ZAMARGU-4260 file (C-alpha; in steps of 0.2 Angstrom, whole numbers, plus 5000, padded with zeros to 4 digits):
<rodrens>
0) 4887/4914/5119 | 4885/4910/5100 | 4869/4920/5099 | 4876/4935/5109 | 4892/4937/5100
5) 4892/4947/5084 | 4906/4946/5070 | 4907/4962/5060 | 4917/4965/5044 | 4922/4983/5040
10) 4914/4988/5024 | 4930/4994/5016 | 4940/4978/5017 | 4951/4968/5005 | 4957/4973/4988
15) 4957/4991/4984 | 4953/4998/4966 | 4972/4999/4961 | 4976/4982/4968 | 4961/4973/4960
20) 4966/4982/4943 | 4984/4976/4944 | 4980/4958/4949 | 4966/4957/4935 | 4979/4964/4922
25) 4991/4950/4926 | 4978/4937/4924 | 4972/4944/4908 | 4989/4944/4901 | 4991/4926/4906
30) 4976/4922/4895 | 4982/4932/4880 | 5000/4925/4881 | 5000/4906/4880 | 5019/4907/4876
35) 5023/4913/4894 | 5037/4925/4896 | 5027/4936/4908 | 5036/4945/4923 | 5031/4957/4936
40) 5042/4971/4942 | 5042/4966/4961 | 5028/4955/4968 | 5012/4961/4960 | 5004/4964/4977
45) 5010/4961/4995 | 5001/4945/4997 | 5010/4928/4997 | 4995/4918/4992 | 4992/4928/4976
50) 5010/4929/4971 | 5012/4910/4973 | 4997/4906/4963 | 5004/4917/4949 | 5020/4909/4950
55) 5012/4892/4948 | 5004/4899/4932 | 5022/4904/4925 | 5023/4922/4931 | 5040/4927/4936
60) 5045/4941/4948 | 5059/4952/4944 | 5067/4960/4960 | 5080/4973/4953 | 5084/4985/4939
65) 5099/4973/4935 | 5088/4958/4932 | 5077/4969/4921 | 5091/4975/4911 | 5095/4957/4907
70) 5078/4954/4899 | 5073/4957/4881 | 5057/4955/4871 | 5046/4949/4885 | 5031/4956/4894
75) 5034/4965/4911 | 5019/4971/4922 | 5023/4986/4933 | 5013/4984/4949 | 5001/4996/4957
80) 5015/5004/4968 | 5023/5011/4952 | 5041/5013/4947 | 5053/5027/4944 | 5055/5036/4927
85) 5071/5027/4923 | 5063/5010/4923 | 5051/5014/4909 | 5066/5020/4899 | 5076/5004/4902
90) 5061/4994/4896 | 5059/5004/4881 | 5077/5003/4876 | 5076/4984/4879 | 5061/4981/4868
95) 5051/4975/4883 | 5032/4975/4882 | 5027/4986/4896 | 5010/4983/4904 | 5007/4997/4916
100) 4997/4992/4931 | 5002/5008/4941 | 4987/5014/4952 | 4980/5030/4944 | 4982/5038/4962
105) 5000/5034/4962 | 5002/5040/4944 | 4995/5057/4949 | 5008/5059/4962 | 5022/5055/4949
110) 5014/5070/4938 | 5014/5082/4952 | 5032/5077/4958 | 5039/5079/4940 | 5030/5096/4937
115) 5034/5104/4954 | 5052/5098/4954 | 5054/5105/4936 | 5048/5122/4943 | 5063/5121/4956
120) 5053/5115/4971 | 5061/5103/4983 | 5050/5087/4985 | 5046/5081/5002 | 5038/5063/5002
125) 5029/5059/5018 | 5029/5040/5019 | 5040/5025/5023 | 5057/5026/5016 | 5061/5010/5006
130) 5043/5006/5002 | 5042/5002/4983 | 5029/5016/4981 | 5040/5029/4989 | 5055/5023/4979
135) 5045/5025/4963 | 5039/5043/4968 | 5057/5048/4971 | 5062/5043/4954 | 5051/5056/4946
140) 5059/5071/4955 | 5071/5082/4946 | 5078/5089/4962 | 5084/5078/4977 | 5068/5072/4986
145) 5068/5069/5004 | 5057/5056/5013 | 5049/5060/5030 | 5040/5047/5041 | 5041/5054/5058
150) 5041/5071/5068 | 5059/5070/5072 | 5064/5069/5053 | 5052/5084/5050 | 5059/5094/5065
155) 5077/5091/5059 | 5074/5097/5041 | 5083/5113/5039 | 5083/5123/5024 | 5084/5142/5023
160) 5067/5151/5026 | 5057/5154/5010 | 5064/5138/5002 | 5051/5131/4990 | 5044/5114/4994
165) 5030/5103/4987 | 5024/5090/5000 | 5016/5074/4994 | 5011/5058/5003 | 5012/5040/5000
170) 4994/5034/4996 | 4993/5022/5011 | 5000/5034/5024 | 4990/5038/5040 | 4980/5054/5037
175) 4981/5061/5054 | 5000/5059/5055 | 5001/5067/5038 | 4992/5083/5044 | 5004/5083/5060
180) 5020/5082/5049 | 5013/5095/5037 | 5010/5107/5051 | 5028/5106/5057 | 5034/5111/5040
185) 5021/5125/5039 | 5028/5132/5055 | 5046/5134/5048 | 5041/5147/5036 | 5044/5138/5019
190) 5035/5142/5003 | 5025/5126/5002 | 5013/5118/4991 | 5004/5103/4999 | 4996/5089/4989
195) 4986/5077/5000 | 4989/5062/4989 | 4982/5049/5002 | 4970/5038/4993 | 4952/5040/4998
200) 4950/5021/5000 | 4965/5022/5013 | 4957/5036/5023 | 4940/5027/5023 | 4948/5010/5027
205) 4957/5017/5042 | 4942/5027/5048 | 4931/5012/5048 | 4944/5001/5056 | 4946/5014/5070
210) 4927/5015/5073 | 4925/4996/5073 | 4940/4993/5085 | 4933/5006/5097 | 4917/4996/5099
215) 4925/4978/5097 | 4931/4966/5111 | 4943/4958/5099 | 4949/4964/5082 | 4957/4953/5068
220) 4967/4962/5055 | 4971/4951/5039 | 4985/4955/5027 | 5002/4951/5020 | 5017/4952/5032
225) 5025/4965/5020 | 5010/4975/5017 | 5013/4993/5023 | 4994/4997/5023 | 4990/4982/5034
230) 5003/4986/5047 | 4996/5003/5048 | 4978/4996/5050 | 4985/4984/5064 | 4993/4999/5073
235) 4977/5009/5073 | 4966/4995/5078 | 4978/4990/5092 | 4977/5008/5099 | 4958/5006/5101
240) 4957/4988/5105 | 4970/4978/5115 | 4965/4961/5109 | 4970/4964/5091 | 4977/4950/5080
245) 4987/4952/5064 | 4986/4937/5053 | 4990/4933/5035 | 4978/4918/5033 | 4966/4908/5043
250) 4980/4896/5048 | 4989/4910/5058 | 4973/4913/5069 | 4975/4906/5086 | 4959/4913/5094
255) 4954/4910/5112 | 4938/4920/5115 | 4932/4921/5133 | 4913/4921/5136 | 4912/4939/5139
260) 4916/4944/5120 | 4902/4951/5112 | 4909/4959/5097 | 4923/4953/5085 | 4928/4965/5072
265) 4937/4960/5056 | 4946/4971/5043 | 4959/4968/5030 | 4973/4977/5020 | 4971/4982/5002
270) 4981/4967/4996 | 4970/4954/5005 | 4959/4942/4993 | 4941/4941/4997 | 4942/4922/4999
275) 4954/4923/5014 | 4943/4936/5022 | 4928/4925/5020 | 4937/4910/5027 | 4942/4920/5043
280) 4924/4927/5045 | 4915/4910/5043 | 4928/4902/5055 | 4925/4915/5069 | 4906/4915/5065
285) 4903/4896/5066 | 4916/4891/5079 | 4913/4902/5094
</rodrens>
């Protein structure tokens, strides 16, 4: 069985460009600032291993605007998810050194939302309400923004015909679902600008995971429990491969492989360090 069974890792797995850049920026800041006083606004990425390593090195996490308001003359890293405009203003007024690690793809959405809302368009964000990236995007709109994550909310959206809308997407949203929801809005007769702001790496990661899951007997998806993009990968894989496991680290993997298994596929969310992916890959490769 060991000879027959193949273990295949999806090409686009682990840290995406924006996450890698954000994590690197925190480690760089740690090297520069021997005096400490480094904070991140929210956990730098949705991966508990990385966050706890940074905590050991003295990086503290701020979880609210109120906590931020109580700080002065320290360094705060804005994570790849980005933040609303008022957070930048608060940091400036408190003399906080802002290290902006917002993913450039997310930054682009902020620019679109600010410009189009200034032009009087109502902003529709297709994504998961409450997700930090979506909360940040909302905070760049001059008009009240609405978040839509399912067909029911899109169907219930009821503005007058001809209403001017600008539709954007959370960078990690499912591309097919985004298209379906845009279609619902288009049928309602609004004056719409659609900006497909789903990041290429997300589309690629999802497409590869689907193809791999369709061919695999068992699929392993690795990522943090709070990672939105990993959860979506898991749902997609599960739709093609019934034996799909969602794990955070190797310690969570309780694998029981029957002799008939020929292909085990592995993919990982954008916040999963390579070290964890390699551990899982080697374990499956050498133990079955």
